[in-house]
mmCIF file of the C-alpha atoms, coordinates in Angstrom:
data_MODEL
# 
_entry.id   MODEL 
# 
loop_
_atom_site.group_PDB 
_atom_site.id 
_atom_site.type_symbol 
_atom_site.label_atom_id 
_atom_site.label_alt_id 
_atom_site.label_comp_id 
_atom_site.label_asym_id 
_atom_site.label_entity_id 
_atom_site.label_seq_id 
_atom_site.pdbx_PDB_ins_code 
_atom_site.Cartn_x 
_atom_site.Cartn_y 
_atom_site.Cartn_z 
_atom_site.occupancy 
_atom_site.B_iso_or_equiv 
_atom_site.pdbx_formal_charge 
_atom_site.auth_seq_id 
_atom_site.auth_comp_id 
_atom_site.auth_asym_id 
_atom_site.auth_atom_id 
_atom_site.pdbx_PDB_model_num 
ATOM 1   C CA . MET A 1 1   ? 0.000  0.000  0.000    1.00 0.00 ? 1   MET A CA 1 
ATOM 2   C CA . LYS A 1 2   ? 2.809  2.338  0.898    1.00 0.00 ? 2   LYS A CA 1 
ATOM 3   C CA . THR A 1 3   ? 4.528  1.514  -2.424   1.00 0.00 ? 3   THR A CA 1 
ATOM 4   C CA . PHE A 1 4   ? 1.364  2.401  -4.321   1.00 0.00 ? 4   PHE A CA 1 
ATOM 5   C CA . LYS A 1 5   ? 1.184  5.832  -2.629   1.00 0.00 ? 5   LYS A CA 1 
ATOM 6   C CA . VAL A 1 6   ? 4.814  6.567  -3.478   1.00 0.00 ? 6   VAL A CA 1 
ATOM 7   C CA . GLU A 1 7   ? 4.245  5.635  -7.112   1.00 0.00 ? 7   GLU A CA 1 
ATOM 8   C CA . ALA A 1 8   ? 1.142  7.827  -7.240   1.00 0.00 ? 8   ALA A CA 1 
ATOM 9   C CA . ILE A 1 9   ? 3.080  10.775 -5.871   1.00 0.00 ? 9   ILE A CA 1 
ATOM 10  C CA . ILE A 1 10  ? 5.839  10.219 -8.427   1.00 0.00 ? 10  ILE A CA 1 
ATOM 11  C CA . VAL A 1 11  ? 3.285  10.072 -11.253  1.00 0.00 ? 11  VAL A CA 1 
ATOM 12  C CA . ALA A 1 12  ? 1.590  13.258 -9.981   1.00 0.00 ? 12  ALA A CA 1 
ATOM 13  C CA . ILE A 1 13  ? 4.922  15.069 -9.838   1.00 0.00 ? 13  ILE A CA 1 
ATOM 14  C CA . GLY A 1 14  ? 5.684  13.840 -13.355  1.00 0.00 ? 14  GLY A CA 1 
ATOM 15  C CA . PHE A 1 15  ? 2.377  15.205 -14.700  1.00 0.00 ? 15  PHE A CA 1 
ATOM 16  C CA . MET A 1 16  ? 3.014  18.491 -12.933  1.00 0.00 ? 16  MET A CA 1 
ATOM 17  C CA . LEU A 1 17  ? 6.467  18.850 -14.483  1.00 0.00 ? 17  LEU A CA 1 
ATOM 18  C CA . LEU A 1 18  ? 5.049  17.866 -17.877  1.00 0.00 ? 18  LEU A CA 1 
ATOM 19  C CA . GLY A 1 19  ? 2.418  20.566 -17.520  1.00 0.00 ? 19  GLY A CA 1 
ATOM 20  C CA . TYR A 1 20  ? 5.038  23.192 -16.741  1.00 0.00 ? 20  TYR A CA 1 
ATOM 21  C CA . SER A 1 21  ? 7.091  22.051 -19.711  1.00 0.00 ? 21  SER A CA 1 
ATOM 22  C CA . ILE A 1 22  ? 4.128  22.212 -22.079  1.00 0.00 ? 22  ILE A CA 1 
ATOM 23  C CA . ASN A 1 23  ? 3.101  25.601 -20.739  1.00 0.00 ? 23  ASN A CA 1 
ATOM 24  C CA . GLY A 1 24  ? 6.647  26.905 -21.117  1.00 0.00 ? 24  GLY A CA 1 
ATOM 25  C CA . GLY A 1 25  ? 6.880  25.488 -24.619  1.00 0.00 ? 25  GLY A CA 1 
ATOM 26  C CA . LEU A 1 26  ? 3.617  27.074 -25.698  1.00 0.00 ? 26  LEU A CA 1 
ATOM 27  C CA . LYS A 1 27  ? 4.699  30.382 -24.204  1.00 0.00 ? 27  LYS A CA 1 
ATOM 28  C CA . ALA A 1 28  ? 8.015  30.191 -26.057  1.00 0.00 ? 28  ALA A CA 1 
ATOM 29  C CA . ILE A 1 29  ? 6.203  29.436 -29.307  1.00 0.00 ? 29  ILE A CA 1 
ATOM 30  C CA . ALA A 1 30  ? 3.882  32.354 -28.751  1.00 0.00 ? 30  ALA A CA 1 
ATOM 31  C CA . GLU A 1 31  ? 6.784  34.682 -28.001  1.00 0.00 ? 31  GLU A CA 1 
ATOM 32  C CA . LYS A 1 32  ? 8.630  33.373 -31.057  1.00 0.00 ? 32  LYS A CA 1 
ATOM 33  C CA . ASP A 1 33  ? 5.745  34.305 -33.327  1.00 0.00 ? 33  ASP A CA 1 
ATOM 34  C CA . ARG A 1 34  ? 5.491  37.827 -31.952  1.00 0.00 ? 34  ARG A CA 1 
ATOM 35  C CA . ILE A 1 35  ? 7.592  39.814 -34.354  1.00 0.00 ? 35  ILE A CA 1 
ATOM 36  C CA . VAL A 1 36  ? 7.341  42.997 -36.370  1.00 0.00 ? 36  VAL A CA 1 
ATOM 37  C CA . ASN A 1 37  ? 8.958  43.581 -39.737  1.00 0.00 ? 37  ASN A CA 1 
ATOM 38  C CA . VAL A 1 38  ? 9.700  47.203 -40.647  1.00 0.00 ? 38  VAL A CA 1 
ATOM 39  C CA . LYS A 1 39  ? 11.503 49.060 -43.413  1.00 0.00 ? 39  LYS A CA 1 
ATOM 40  C CA . GLY A 1 40  ? 13.762 52.075 -43.083  1.00 0.00 ? 40  GLY A CA 1 
ATOM 41  C CA . LEU A 1 41  ? 14.459 54.493 -45.926  1.00 0.00 ? 41  LEU A CA 1 
ATOM 42  C CA . SER A 1 42  ? 17.443 56.743 -46.503  1.00 0.00 ? 42  SER A CA 1 
ATOM 43  C CA . GLU A 1 43  ? 17.723 59.103 -49.461  1.00 0.00 ? 43  GLU A CA 1 
ATOM 44  C CA . VAL A 1 44  ? 20.339 61.700 -50.309  1.00 0.00 ? 44  VAL A CA 1 
ATOM 45  C CA . GLU A 1 45  ? 21.001 63.950 -53.285  1.00 0.00 ? 45  GLU A CA 1 
ATOM 46  C CA . VAL A 1 46  ? 24.591 64.291 -54.447  1.00 0.00 ? 46  VAL A CA 1 
ATOM 47  C CA . PRO A 1 47  ? 26.285 66.019 -57.379  1.00 0.00 ? 47  PRO A CA 1 
ATOM 48  C CA . ALA A 1 48  ? 27.759 63.799 -60.082  1.00 0.00 ? 48  ALA A CA 1 
ATOM 49  C CA . ASN A 1 49  ? 31.539 63.573 -59.848  1.00 0.00 ? 49  ASN A CA 1 
ATOM 50  C CA . LYS A 1 50  ? 32.222 62.047 -63.268  1.00 0.00 ? 50  LYS A CA 1 
ATOM 51  C CA . VAL A 1 51  ? 31.054 62.978 -66.737  1.00 0.00 ? 51  VAL A CA 1 
ATOM 52  C CA . ILE A 1 52  ? 31.395 61.283 -70.122  1.00 0.00 ? 52  ILE A CA 1 
ATOM 53  C CA . TRP A 1 53  ? 30.910 63.752 -72.968  1.00 0.00 ? 53  TRP A CA 1 
ATOM 54  C CA . PRO A 1 54  ? 30.932 62.523 -76.581  1.00 0.00 ? 54  PRO A CA 1 
ATOM 55  C CA . LEU A 1 55  ? 31.472 65.174 -79.243  1.00 0.00 ? 55  LEU A CA 1 
ATOM 56  C CA . VAL A 1 56  ? 30.049 63.864 -82.498  1.00 0.00 ? 56  VAL A CA 1 
ATOM 57  C CA . TYR A 1 57  ? 30.429 65.294 -85.977  1.00 0.00 ? 57  TYR A CA 1 
ATOM 58  C CA . LYS A 1 58  ? 29.836 63.940 -89.477  1.00 0.00 ? 58  LYS A CA 1 
ATOM 59  C CA . ASN A 1 59  ? 31.675 64.251 -92.780  1.00 0.00 ? 59  ASN A CA 1 
ATOM 60  C CA . LEU A 1 60  ? 30.414 63.471 -96.275  1.00 0.00 ? 60  LEU A CA 1 
ATOM 61  C CA . GLY A 1 61  ? 32.509 62.847 -99.360  1.00 0.00 ? 61  GLY A CA 1 
ATOM 62  C CA . ASN A 1 62  ? 33.479 60.594 -102.226 1.00 0.00 ? 62  ASN A CA 1 
ATOM 63  C CA . ASP A 1 63  ? 37.227 60.392 -101.694 1.00 0.00 ? 63  ASP A CA 1 
ATOM 64  C CA . LEU A 1 64  ? 38.308 58.419 -98.643  1.00 0.00 ? 64  LEU A CA 1 
ATOM 65  C CA . SER A 1 65  ? 41.823 59.833 -98.685  1.00 0.00 ? 65  SER A CA 1 
ATOM 66  C CA . ALA A 1 66  ? 40.508 63.398 -98.678  1.00 0.00 ? 66  ALA A CA 1 
ATOM 67  C CA . LEU A 1 67  ? 38.013 62.508 -95.936  1.00 0.00 ? 67  LEU A CA 1 
ATOM 68  C CA . TYR A 1 68  ? 40.785 61.015 -93.822  1.00 0.00 ? 68  TYR A CA 1 
ATOM 69  C CA . ALA A 1 69  ? 42.830 64.207 -94.064  1.00 0.00 ? 69  ALA A CA 1 
ATOM 70  C CA . GLU A 1 70  ? 39.788 66.334 -93.227  1.00 0.00 ? 70  GLU A CA 1 
ATOM 71  C CA . ILE A 1 71  ? 38.899 64.146 -90.221  1.00 0.00 ? 71  ILE A CA 1 
ATOM 72  C CA . LYS A 1 72  ? 42.461 64.308 -88.900  1.00 0.00 ? 72  LYS A CA 1 
ATOM 73  C CA . LYS A 1 73  ? 42.388 68.097 -89.148  1.00 0.00 ? 73  LYS A CA 1 
ATOM 74  C CA . SER A 1 74  ? 38.958 68.334 -87.471  1.00 0.00 ? 74  SER A CA 1 
ATOM 75  C CA . ASN A 1 75  ? 40.002 66.039 -84.633  1.00 0.00 ? 75  ASN A CA 1 
ATOM 76  C CA . GLN A 1 76  ? 43.030 68.207 -83.922  1.00 0.00 ? 76  GLN A CA 1 
ATOM 77  C CA . THR A 1 77  ? 40.851 71.320 -83.968  1.00 0.00 ? 77  THR A CA 1 
ATOM 78  C CA . ILE A 1 78  ? 38.515 69.818 -81.386  1.00 0.00 ? 78  ILE A CA 1 
ATOM 79  C CA . VAL A 1 79  ? 41.381 68.632 -79.166  1.00 0.00 ? 79  VAL A CA 1 
ATOM 80  C CA . ASP A 1 80  ? 42.962 72.092 -79.316  1.00 0.00 ? 80  ASP A CA 1 
ATOM 81  C CA . PHE A 1 81  ? 39.630 73.644 -78.350  1.00 0.00 ? 81  PHE A CA 1 
ATOM 82  C CA . LEU A 1 82  ? 39.315 71.326 -75.352  1.00 0.00 ? 82  LEU A CA 1 
ATOM 83  C CA . LYS A 1 83  ? 42.880 71.929 -74.186  1.00 0.00 ? 83  LYS A CA 1 
ATOM 84  C CA . GLU A 1 84  ? 42.354 75.681 -74.425  1.00 0.00 ? 84  GLU A CA 1 
ATOM 85  C CA . LYS A 1 85  ? 39.374 75.293 -72.082  1.00 0.00 ? 85  LYS A CA 1 
ATOM 86  C CA . GLY A 1 86  ? 41.267 73.297 -69.448  1.00 0.00 ? 86  GLY A CA 1 
ATOM 87  C CA . ILE A 1 87  ? 40.822 69.672 -70.547  1.00 0.00 ? 87  ILE A CA 1 
ATOM 88  C CA . THR A 1 88  ? 43.954 67.526 -70.536  1.00 0.00 ? 88  THR A CA 1 
ATOM 89  C CA . GLU A 1 89  ? 44.987 65.055 -73.228  1.00 0.00 ? 89  GLU A CA 1 
ATOM 90  C CA . GLU A 1 90  ? 44.534 62.196 -70.743  1.00 0.00 ? 90  GLU A CA 1 
ATOM 91  C CA . GLU A 1 91  ? 40.843 63.085 -70.502  1.00 0.00 ? 91  GLU A CA 1 
ATOM 92  C CA . VAL A 1 92  ? 40.319 62.904 -74.277  1.00 0.00 ? 92  VAL A CA 1 
ATOM 93  C CA . SER A 1 93  ? 39.978 59.806 -76.436  1.00 0.00 ? 93  SER A CA 1 
ATOM 94  C CA . ILE A 1 94  ? 39.500 59.747 -80.214  1.00 0.00 ? 94  ILE A CA 1 
ATOM 95  C CA . ASN A 1 95  ? 37.333 56.910 -81.475  1.00 0.00 ? 95  ASN A CA 1 
ATOM 96  C CA . ALA A 1 96  ? 37.831 55.209 -84.821  1.00 0.00 ? 96  ALA A CA 1 
ATOM 97  C CA . PRO A 1 97  ? 35.528 56.785 -87.434  1.00 0.00 ? 97  PRO A CA 1 
ATOM 98  C CA . GLU A 1 98  ? 32.382 54.942 -88.440  1.00 0.00 ? 98  GLU A CA 1 
ATOM 99  C CA . ILE A 1 99  ? 32.119 54.833 -92.233  1.00 0.00 ? 99  ILE A CA 1 
ATOM 100 C CA . ILE A 1 100 ? 28.969 54.019 -94.186  1.00 0.00 ? 100 ILE A CA 1 
ATOM 101 C CA . ASP A 1 101 ? 29.212 53.384 -97.916  1.00 0.00 ? 101 ASP A CA 1 
ATOM 102 C CA . LEU A 1 102 ? 25.884 54.763 -99.093  1.00 0.00 ? 102 LEU A CA 1 
ATOM 103 C CA . LYS A 1 103 ? 26.253 53.294 -102.592 1.00 0.00 ? 103 LYS A CA 1 
ATOM 104 C CA . ALA A 1 104 ? 26.669 49.839 -101.116 1.00 0.00 ? 104 ALA A CA 1 
ATOM 105 C CA . GLU A 1 105 ? 23.224 49.990 -99.499  1.00 0.00 ? 105 GLU A CA 1 
ATOM 106 C CA . ARG A 1 106 ? 20.816 47.448 -100.897 1.00 0.00 ? 106 ARG A CA 1 
ATOM 107 C CA . TYR A 1 107 ? 17.848 49.790 -101.031 1.00 0.00 ? 107 TYR A CA 1 
ATOM 108 C CA . GLY A 1 108 ? 17.380 53.120 -102.768 1.00 0.00 ? 108 GLY A CA 1 
ATOM 109 C CA . ASN A 1 109 ? 18.658 54.591 -106.001 1.00 0.00 ? 109 ASN A CA 1 
ATOM 110 C CA . SER A 1 110 ? 22.406 54.913 -105.464 1.00 0.00 ? 110 SER A CA 1 
ATOM 111 C CA . SER A 1 111 ? 22.823 56.923 -108.635 1.00 0.00 ? 111 SER A CA 1 
ATOM 112 C CA . GLN A 1 112 ? 21.036 59.868 -107.008 1.00 0.00 ? 112 GLN A CA 1 
ATOM 113 C CA . ILE A 1 113 ? 23.314 59.944 -103.936 1.00 0.00 ? 113 ILE A CA 1 
ATOM 114 C CA . PRO A 1 114 ? 25.648 62.980 -104.151 1.00 0.00 ? 114 PRO A CA 1 
ATOM 115 C CA . PHE A 1 115 ? 28.169 61.602 -101.653 1.00 0.00 ? 115 PHE A CA 1 
ATOM 116 C CA . ARG A 1 116 ? 29.221 58.004 -101.360 1.00 0.00 ? 116 ARG A CA 1 
ATOM 117 C CA . TYR A 1 117 ? 30.668 58.011 -97.862  1.00 0.00 ? 117 TYR A CA 1 
ATOM 118 C CA . ASN A 1 118 ? 29.010 59.134 -94.620  1.00 0.00 ? 118 ASN A CA 1 
ATOM 119 C CA . VAL A 1 119 ? 31.550 59.267 -91.800  1.00 0.00 ? 119 VAL A CA 1 
ATOM 120 C CA . THR A 1 120 ? 30.676 59.654 -88.126  1.00 0.00 ? 120 THR A CA 1 
ATOM 121 C CA . CYS A 1 121 ? 33.490 60.765 -85.829  1.00 0.00 ? 121 CYS A CA 1 
ATOM 122 C CA . VAL A 1 122 ? 33.388 60.727 -82.029  1.00 0.00 ? 122 VAL A CA 1 
ATOM 123 C CA . ILE A 1 123 ? 35.786 62.329 -79.577  1.00 0.00 ? 123 ILE A CA 1 
ATOM 124 C CA . THR A 1 124 ? 35.009 61.403 -75.974  1.00 0.00 ? 124 THR A CA 1 
ATOM 125 C CA . VAL A 1 125 ? 35.891 63.442 -72.909  1.00 0.00 ? 125 VAL A CA 1 
ATOM 126 C CA . THR A 1 126 ? 35.919 61.530 -69.616  1.00 0.00 ? 126 THR A CA 1 
ATOM 127 C CA . SER A 1 127 ? 36.538 63.786 -66.641  1.00 0.00 ? 127 SER A CA 1 
ATOM 128 C CA . ASP A 1 128 ? 35.780 64.586 -63.019  1.00 0.00 ? 128 ASP A CA 1 
ATOM 129 C CA . LYS A 1 129 ? 35.513 68.287 -63.922  1.00 0.00 ? 129 LYS A CA 1 
ATOM 130 C CA . VAL A 1 130 ? 31.745 68.154 -64.114  1.00 0.00 ? 130 VAL A CA 1 
ATOM 131 C CA . ASP A 1 131 ? 31.078 71.882 -63.792  1.00 0.00 ? 131 ASP A CA 1 
ATOM 132 C CA . LEU A 1 132 ? 33.691 72.700 -66.429  1.00 0.00 ? 132 LEU A CA 1 
ATOM 133 C CA . ILE A 1 133 ? 32.251 70.170 -68.885  1.00 0.00 ? 133 ILE A CA 1 
ATOM 134 C CA . ARG A 1 134 ? 28.745 71.501 -68.355  1.00 0.00 ? 134 ARG A CA 1 
ATOM 135 C CA . SER A 1 135 ? 29.927 74.980 -69.261  1.00 0.00 ? 135 SER A CA 1 
ATOM 136 C CA . LEU A 1 136 ? 31.795 73.676 -72.310  1.00 0.00 ? 136 LEU A CA 1 
ATOM 137 C CA . ILE A 1 137 ? 28.706 71.876 -73.574  1.00 0.00 ? 137 ILE A CA 1 
ATOM 138 C CA . SER A 1 138 ? 26.961 75.226 -73.784  1.00 0.00 ? 138 SER A CA 1 
ATOM 139 C CA . GLU A 1 139 ? 30.030 76.730 -75.480  1.00 0.00 ? 139 GLU A CA 1 
ATOM 140 C CA . GLN A 1 140 ? 30.578 74.019 -78.076  1.00 0.00 ? 140 GLN A CA 1 
ATOM 141 C CA . GLY A 1 141 ? 28.973 76.283 -80.658  1.00 0.00 ? 141 GLY A CA 1 
ATOM 142 C CA . GLU A 1 142 ? 32.377 77.997 -80.816  1.00 0.00 ? 142 GLU A CA 1 
ATOM 143 C CA . LEU A 1 143 ? 33.524 75.062 -82.914  1.00 0.00 ? 143 LEU A CA 1 
ATOM 144 C CA . LEU A 1 144 ? 31.227 76.264 -85.706  1.00 0.00 ? 144 LEU A CA 1 
ATOM 145 C CA . LYS A 1 145 ? 33.576 79.217 -86.110  1.00 0.00 ? 145 LYS A CA 1 
ATOM 146 C CA . ARG A 1 146 ? 36.342 76.694 -86.658  1.00 0.00 ? 146 ARG A CA 1 
ATOM 147 C CA . GLY A 1 147 ? 34.369 74.808 -89.300  1.00 0.00 ? 147 GLY A CA 1 
ATOM 148 C CA . ILE A 1 148 ? 33.025 71.918 -87.208  1.00 0.00 ? 148 ILE A CA 1 
ATOM 149 C CA . ALA A 1 149 ? 29.343 71.280 -86.549  1.00 0.00 ? 149 ALA A CA 1 
ATOM 150 C CA . ILE A 1 150 ? 28.798 69.111 -83.474  1.00 0.00 ? 150 ILE A CA 1 
ATOM 151 C CA . THR A 1 151 ? 25.669 66.995 -83.947  1.00 0.00 ? 151 THR A CA 1 
ATOM 152 C CA . SER A 1 152 ? 23.205 65.749 -81.339  1.00 0.00 ? 152 SER A CA 1 
ATOM 153 C CA . GLY A 1 153 ? 20.144 63.559 -81.121  1.00 0.00 ? 153 GLY A CA 1 
ATOM 154 C CA . ASP A 1 154 ? 21.833 60.168 -81.445  1.00 0.00 ? 154 ASP A CA 1 
ATOM 155 C CA . TYR A 1 155 ? 20.906 58.194 -78.307  1.00 0.00 ? 155 TYR A CA 1 
ATOM 156 C CA . ARG A 1 156 ? 24.191 56.282 -78.546  1.00 0.00 ? 156 ARG A CA 1 
ATOM 157 C CA . TYR A 1 157 ? 26.143 59.427 -77.772  1.00 0.00 ? 157 TYR A CA 1 
ATOM 158 C CA . ASN A 1 158 ? 24.327 61.064 -74.885  1.00 0.00 ? 158 ASN A CA 1 
ATOM 159 C CA . VAL A 1 159 ? 26.227 62.877 -72.154  1.00 0.00 ? 159 VAL A CA 1 
ATOM 160 C CA . GLN A 1 160 ? 26.476 60.619 -69.098  1.00 0.00 ? 160 GLN A CA 1 
ATOM 161 C CA . TYR A 1 161 ? 26.832 61.819 -65.524  1.00 0.00 ? 161 TYR A CA 1 
ATOM 162 C CA . GLU A 1 162 ? 27.923 59.392 -62.820  1.00 0.00 ? 162 GLU A CA 1 
ATOM 163 C CA . PHE A 1 163 ? 28.463 59.337 -59.075  1.00 0.00 ? 163 PHE A CA 1 
ATOM 164 C CA . THR A 1 164 ? 31.339 57.135 -57.950  1.00 0.00 ? 164 THR A CA 1 
ATOM 165 C CA . GLY A 1 165 ? 31.528 58.031 -54.242  1.00 0.00 ? 165 GLY A CA 1 
ATOM 166 C CA . LEU A 1 166 ? 28.963 55.546 -52.940  1.00 0.00 ? 166 LEU A CA 1 
ATOM 167 C CA . ASN A 1 167 ? 31.374 53.903 -50.495  1.00 0.00 ? 167 ASN A CA 1 
ATOM 168 C CA . ASP A 1 168 ? 31.951 57.256 -48.801  1.00 0.00 ? 168 ASP A CA 1 
ATOM 169 C CA . ILE A 1 169 ? 28.270 57.765 -47.937  1.00 0.00 ? 169 ILE A CA 1 
ATOM 170 C CA . LYS A 1 170 ? 27.187 54.167 -47.392  1.00 0.00 ? 170 LYS A CA 1 
ATOM 171 C CA . PRO A 1 171 ? 27.805 54.026 -43.603  1.00 0.00 ? 171 PRO A CA 1 
ATOM 172 C CA . GLN A 1 172 ? 25.806 57.192 -42.843  1.00 0.00 ? 172 GLN A CA 1 
ATOM 173 C CA . MET A 1 173 ? 22.935 56.097 -45.084  1.00 0.00 ? 173 MET A CA 1 
ATOM 174 C CA . ILE A 1 174 ? 22.734 52.639 -43.540  1.00 0.00 ? 174 ILE A CA 1 
ATOM 175 C CA . GLU A 1 175 ? 22.760 54.228 -40.079  1.00 0.00 ? 175 GLU A CA 1 
ATOM 176 C CA . GLU A 1 176 ? 19.931 56.576 -41.019  1.00 0.00 ? 176 GLU A CA 1 
ATOM 177 C CA . ALA A 1 177 ? 17.862 53.811 -42.631  1.00 0.00 ? 177 ALA A CA 1 
ATOM 178 C CA . THR A 1 178 ? 18.318 51.578 -39.569  1.00 0.00 ? 178 THR A CA 1 
ATOM 179 C CA . LYS A 1 179 ? 17.338 54.434 -37.259  1.00 0.00 ? 179 LYS A CA 1 
ATOM 180 C CA . ASN A 1 180 ? 14.192 55.117 -39.274  1.00 0.00 ? 180 ASN A CA 1 
ATOM 181 C CA . ALA A 1 181 ? 13.291 51.425 -39.212  1.00 0.00 ? 181 ALA A CA 1 
ATOM 182 C CA . ARG A 1 182 ? 13.661 51.279 -35.416  1.00 0.00 ? 182 ARG A CA 1 
ATOM 183 C CA . GLN A 1 183 ? 11.462 54.352 -34.981  1.00 0.00 ? 183 GLN A CA 1 
ATOM 184 C CA . ALA A 1 184 ? 8.756  52.654 -37.015  1.00 0.00 ? 184 ALA A CA 1 
ATOM 185 C CA . ALA A 1 185 ? 9.118  49.470 -34.952  1.00 0.00 ? 185 ALA A CA 1 
ATOM 186 C CA . GLU A 1 186 ? 8.943  51.384 -31.656  1.00 0.00 ? 186 GLU A CA 1 
ATOM 187 C CA . LYS A 1 187 ? 5.762  53.117 -32.806  1.00 0.00 ? 187 LYS A CA 1 
ATOM 188 C CA . PHE A 1 188 ? 4.210  49.778 -33.730  1.00 0.00 ? 188 PHE A CA 1 
ATOM 189 C CA . ALA A 1 189 ? 5.208  48.251 -30.373  1.00 0.00 ? 189 ALA A CA 1 
ATOM 190 C CA . LYS A 1 190 ? 3.751  51.198 -28.462  1.00 0.00 ? 190 LYS A CA 1 
ATOM 191 C CA . ASP A 1 191 ? 0.473  51.042 -30.370  1.00 0.00 ? 191 ASP A CA 1 
ATOM 192 C CA . SER A 1 192 ? 0.170  47.305 -29.654  1.00 0.00 ? 192 SER A CA 1 
ATOM 193 C CA . ASN A 1 193 ? 1.053  47.627 -25.943  1.00 0.00 ? 193 ASN A CA 1 
ATOM 194 C CA . SER A 1 194 ? 4.241  45.651 -26.460  1.00 0.00 ? 194 SER A CA 1 
ATOM 195 C CA . GLU A 1 195 ? 7.928  46.074 -25.755  1.00 0.00 ? 195 GLU A CA 1 
ATOM 196 C CA . LEU A 1 196 ? 10.389 46.121 -28.611  1.00 0.00 ? 196 LEU A CA 1 
ATOM 197 C CA . GLY A 1 197 ? 12.939 43.332 -28.349  1.00 0.00 ? 197 GLY A CA 1 
ATOM 198 C CA . LYS A 1 198 ? 16.115 42.420 -30.163  1.00 0.00 ? 198 LYS A CA 1 
ATOM 199 C CA . ILE A 1 199 ? 16.696 42.329 -33.901  1.00 0.00 ? 199 ILE A CA 1 
ATOM 200 C CA . ARG A 1 200 ? 15.782 38.897 -35.246  1.00 0.00 ? 200 ARG A CA 1 
ATOM 201 C CA . ASN A 1 201 ? 17.169 39.478 -38.728  1.00 0.00 ? 201 ASN A CA 1 
ATOM 202 C CA . ALA A 1 202 ? 18.063 42.374 -41.003  1.00 0.00 ? 202 ALA A CA 1 
ATOM 203 C CA . ASN A 1 203 ? 18.476 42.954 -44.712  1.00 0.00 ? 203 ASN A CA 1 
ATOM 204 C CA . GLN A 1 204 ? 20.462 45.997 -45.814  1.00 0.00 ? 204 GLN A CA 1 
ATOM 205 C CA . GLY A 1 205 ? 18.852 46.209 -49.249  1.00 0.00 ? 205 GLY A CA 1 
ATOM 206 C CA . GLN A 1 206 ? 20.340 47.402 -52.524  1.00 0.00 ? 206 GLN A CA 1 
ATOM 207 C CA . PHE A 1 207 ? 21.613 50.902 -53.115  1.00 0.00 ? 207 PHE A CA 1 
ATOM 208 C CA . SER A 1 208 ? 20.246 52.651 -56.191  1.00 0.00 ? 208 SER A CA 1 
ATOM 209 C CA . ILE A 1 209 ? 21.662 55.715 -57.953  1.00 0.00 ? 209 ILE A CA 1 
ATOM 210 C CA . ASN A 1 210 ? 19.381 57.564 -60.362  1.00 0.00 ? 210 ASN A CA 1 
ATOM 211 C CA . ASP A 1 211 ? 19.018 60.991 -61.906  1.00 0.00 ? 211 ASP A CA 1 
ATOM 212 C CA . ARG A 1 212 ? 17.082 63.347 -59.664  1.00 0.00 ? 212 ARG A CA 1 
ATOM 213 C CA . ASP A 1 213 ? 14.950 64.220 -62.694  1.00 0.00 ? 213 ASP A CA 1 
ATOM 214 C CA . ALA A 1 214 ? 15.195 64.398 -66.477  1.00 0.00 ? 214 ALA A CA 1 
ATOM 215 C CA . ASN A 1 215 ? 16.298 68.036 -66.426  1.00 0.00 ? 215 ASN A CA 1 
ATOM 216 C CA . THR A 1 216 ? 19.168 67.696 -63.949  1.00 0.00 ? 216 THR A CA 1 
ATOM 217 C CA . PRO A 1 217 ? 20.997 64.434 -64.732  1.00 0.00 ? 217 PRO A CA 1 
ATOM 218 C CA . TYR A 1 218 ? 24.096 65.891 -63.047  1.00 0.00 ? 218 TYR A CA 1 
ATOM 219 C CA . ILE A 1 219 ? 22.295 65.640 -59.681  1.00 0.00 ? 219 ILE A CA 1 
ATOM 220 C CA . LYS A 1 220 ? 21.935 62.069 -58.453  1.00 0.00 ? 220 LYS A CA 1 
ATOM 221 C CA . LYS A 1 221 ? 19.524 60.587 -55.936  1.00 0.00 ? 221 LYS A CA 1 
ATOM 222 C CA . VAL A 1 222 ? 21.020 57.775 -53.871  1.00 0.00 ? 222 VAL A CA 1 
ATOM 223 C CA . ARG A 1 223 ? 18.510 55.511 -52.121  1.00 0.00 ? 223 ARG A CA 1 
ATOM 224 C CA . VAL A 1 224 ? 18.574 52.475 -49.856  1.00 0.00 ? 224 VAL A CA 1 
ATOM 225 C CA . VAL A 1 225 ? 15.820 50.609 -48.006  1.00 0.00 ? 225 VAL A CA 1 
ATOM 226 C CA . THR A 1 226 ? 16.659 48.334 -45.080  1.00 0.00 ? 226 THR A CA 1 
ATOM 227 C CA . SER A 1 227 ? 14.319 45.612 -43.843  1.00 0.00 ? 227 SER A CA 1 
ATOM 228 C CA . ILE A 1 228 ? 14.576 44.645 -40.155  1.00 0.00 ? 228 ILE A CA 1 
ATOM 229 C CA . THR A 1 229 ? 12.617 42.162 -38.070  1.00 0.00 ? 229 THR A CA 1 
ATOM 230 C CA . TYR A 1 230 ? 12.305 42.809 -34.315  1.00 0.00 ? 230 TYR A CA 1 
ATOM 231 C CA . SER A 1 231 ? 10.899 40.544 -31.620  1.00 0.00 ? 231 SER A CA 1 
ATOM 232 C CA . LEU A 1 232 ? 8.041  41.799 -29.418  1.00 0.00 ? 232 LEU A CA 1 
ATOM 233 C CA . SER A 1 233 ? 7.300  41.049 -25.788  1.00 0.00 ? 233 SER A CA 1 
ATOM 234 C CA . ASN A 1 234 ? 4.696  42.104 -23.228  1.00 0.00 ? 234 ASN A CA 1 
# 
């Protein structure tokens, strides 16, 4: 009889411990599921610090040798113009001319074409002197006085502005985005009568660099969105 009572007590204690374990497990599961996922945004506008400026002009003619001499002279005129304005030779590259033989085209009446060869020439300036290049773009009409007409409208040869200093501003932007995400999480926790816990996981997100707008491509908008998951507790 005494043995039976001891066994019953042991069984009762076992059920009690099992109950505590189940209760603790359920509580842990409930706490585990209590999370909040928030996003933090950081945006900054920065001036471009690199510019790629293609100067494009075209020549027409029937004699390739004469065209070659004319192109060589025009290229030197453009380079001299750039050097006079403060551009170094290292910032200038002369592309090979693109030649189209109009009489070799399959379509059209080639006998009515006054010039056989259409030559496109491109001189590219790559520089960190963004403000200087912007002023020169508005002054390129001066080349007309020297017998060279710079053409535009070809999408292949648009002026490109770039920002290459992302690594310098990354830490501050990540800090700001993380701060904004935490503020959002704290507001959510307060509204739900909860306490904000530790970070469960975080995703920095991708940085993007775009023109601020179509009219000011030399001003860039840098953007990053972080995604952070916090735990919540009562």
